[in-house]
VOPAGU-2260 file (C-alpha; in pm, 1 decimal, decimal comma):
REM VOPAGU-2260
SITE   aa  ch    i         X         Y         Z
SITE  UNK   A    0   -1325,5   -4316,1   -3523,4
SITE  UNK   A    1   -1595,0   -4023,9   -3563,4
SITE  UNK   A    2   -1870,5   -4270,5   -3472,7
SITE  UNK   A    3   -1667,1   -4458,9   -3177,8
SITE  UNK   A    4   -1643,1   -4129,3   -3014,3
SITE  UNK   A    5   -2018,5   -4057,1   -3055,3
SITE  UNK   A    6   -2143,9   -4403,0   -2944,2
SITE  UNK   A    7   -1917,6   -4425,0   -2632,8
SITE  UNK   A    8   -1952,0   -4062,1   -2509,7
SITE  UNK   A    9   -2243,7   -3895,7   -2699,7
SITE  UNK   A   10   -1974,4   -3630,6   -2848,8
SITE  UNK   A   11   -1995,4   -3560,2   -3210,8
SITE  UNK   A   12   -1628,4   -3466,3   -3339,4
SITE  UNK   A   13   -1471,5   -3339,7   -3649,8
SITE  UNK   A   14   -1122,1   -3301,6   -3797,4
SITE  UNK   A   15    -961,4   -3617,1   -3657,6
SITE  UNK   A   16    -581,1   -3605,3   -3714,4
SITE  UNK   A   17    -344,0   -3947,7   -3685,3
SITE  UNK   A   18    -113,6   -3919,8   -3385,1
SITE  UNK   A   19       0,2   -4279,5   -3382,9
SITE  UNK   A   20     -63,0   -4627,3   -3305,8
SITE  UNK   A   21      30,6   -4954,7   -3091,3
SITE  UNK   A   22     -39,2   -5326,2   -3116,8
SITE  UNK   A   23    -359,5   -5396,8   -2932,9
SITE  UNK   A   24    -411,3   -5740,3   -2744,1
SITE  UNK   A   25    -617,8   -5929,9   -2994,5
SITE  UNK   A   26    -518,4   -6097,4   -3260,9
SITE  UNK   A   27    -414,7   -5922,0   -3574,7
SITE  UNK   A   28    -575,3   -5561,5   -3427,5
SITE  UNK   A   29    -416,8   -5235,8   -3411,4
SITE  UNK   A   30    -511,2   -4910,4   -3135,1
SITE  UNK   A   31    -489,8   -4598,5   -3339,9
SITE  UNK   A   32    -496,8   -4238,3   -3169,6
SITE  UNK   A   33    -662,2   -3940,2   -3317,4
SITE  UNK   A   34    -672,1   -3566,8   -3189,0
SITE  UNK   A   35   -1013,0   -3428,7   -3298,3
SITE  UNK   A   36   -1247,3   -3102,9   -3204,7
SITE  UNK   A   37   -1591,2   -3066,8   -3099,7
SITE  UNK   A   38   -1825,3   -3037,5   -3387,5
SITE  UNK   A   39   -1952,4   -2671,0   -3406,0
SITE  UNK   A   40   -2268,1   -2630,7   -3215,5
SITE  UNK   A   41   -2215,3   -2972,4   -3013,0
SITE  UNK   A   42   -2239,7   -2973,7   -2657,5
SITE  UNK   A   43   -1972,5   -3022,3   -2434,8
SITE  UNK   A   44   -2114,5   -3242,0   -2214,8
SITE  UNK   A   45   -1994,8   -3588,4   -2258,8
SITE  UNK   A   46   -2235,1   -3886,8   -2167,0
SITE  UNK   A   47   -2028,2   -4201,5   -2076,3
SITE  UNK   A   48   -2234,5   -4507,5   -2238,6
SITE  UNK   A   49   -2199,7   -4719,7   -1936,2
SITE  UNK   A   50   -2054,2   -5018,7   -2083,6
SITE  UNK   A   51   -1687,6   -4927,3   -2231,9
SITE  UNK   A   52   -1684,1   -4598,0   -2050,3
SITE  UNK   A   53   -1817,0   -4542,6   -1718,1
SITE  UNK   A   54   -1693,3   -4191,1   -1621,5
SITE  UNK   A   55   -1601,8   -3870,7   -1845,6
SITE  UNK   A   56   -1459,0   -3546,7   -1750,2
SITE  UNK   A   57   -1312,0   -3257,7   -1934,3
SITE  UNK   A   58    -968,4   -3125,1   -1742,9
SITE  UNK   A   59    -761,9   -2786,3   -1844,4
SITE  UNK   A   60    -366,3   -2851,2   -1814,5
SITE  UNK   A   61    -382,2   -2695,8   -1492,2
SITE  UNK   A   62    -663,5   -2893,6   -1384,7
SITE  UNK   A   63    -484,3   -3215,9   -1468,9
SITE  UNK   A   64    -166,9   -3109,8   -1312,6
SITE  UNK   A   65    -353,5   -3046,3    -990,7
SITE  UNK   A   66    -531,3   -3382,0   -1018,2
SITE  UNK   A   67    -243,7   -3605,8   -1069,5
SITE  UNK   A   68    -281,5   -3718,5    -712,3
SITE  UNK   A   69    -584,6   -3826,0    -749,4
SITE  UNK   A   70    -607,4   -3971,6   -1128,9
SITE  UNK   A   71    -394,4   -4243,9   -1287,1
SITE  UNK   A   72    -268,7   -4166,3   -1626,1
SITE  UNK   A   73    -203,3   -4444,6   -1867,4
SITE  UNK   A   74     104,4   -4586,4   -1854,4
SITE  UNK   A   75     414,0   -4402,0   -2060,9
SITE  UNK   A   76     444,0   -4623,2   -2336,7
SITE  UNK   A   77      91,2   -4647,0   -2458,8
SITE  UNK   A   78     -76,6   -4432,7   -2742,9
SITE  UNK   A   79    -351,1   -4276,7   -2462,4
SITE  UNK   A   80     -37,9   -4147,4   -2258,8
SITE  UNK   A   81      97,8   -4009,0   -2607,8
SITE  UNK   A   82    -234,6   -3849,7   -2672,8
SITE  UNK   A   83    -260,9   -3671,6   -2342,8
SITE  UNK   A   84     133,1   -3552,0   -2358,0
SITE  UNK   A   85      58,2   -3411,9   -2731,8
SITE  UNK   A   86    -239,5   -3225,8   -2613,3
SITE  UNK   A   87     -23,4   -3091,8   -2270,3
SITE  UNK   A   88     270,3   -2992,4   -2491,3
SITE  UNK   A   89     524,5   -3216,6   -2313,4
SITE  UNK   A   90     601,9   -3500,4   -2082,3
SITE  UNK   A   91     356,9   -3544,1   -1765,3
SITE  UNK   A   92     529,8   -3607,6   -1430,0
SITE  UNK   A   93     285,1   -3792,4   -1275,8
SITE  UNK   A   94     543,8   -3964,8   -1034,3
SITE  UNK   A   95     501,5   -4309,1   -1145,4
SITE  UNK   A   96     811,8   -4464,9   -1313,4
SITE  UNK   A   97     670,9   -4737,8   -1505,8
């Protein structure tokens, strides 16, 4: 997980904490979700790898709330959404019913 984050974002993280998992659409695969902290002394400027990740952006909770009309969030049943809502502190009402 730490290596993958660095490869795709240029960020070094520490202290990963497992949050959950979901099936992945490849045979015998699983997607796992973690929360982690930026490594001490690490620049907070992400650098997208340009292949798997095209754009990266940090949000405060207020910025995320204000941007809900501009950005799309992962579906409510995804591990990605669970990670966001864990960080956010509860459900995020993005107006999408799926």
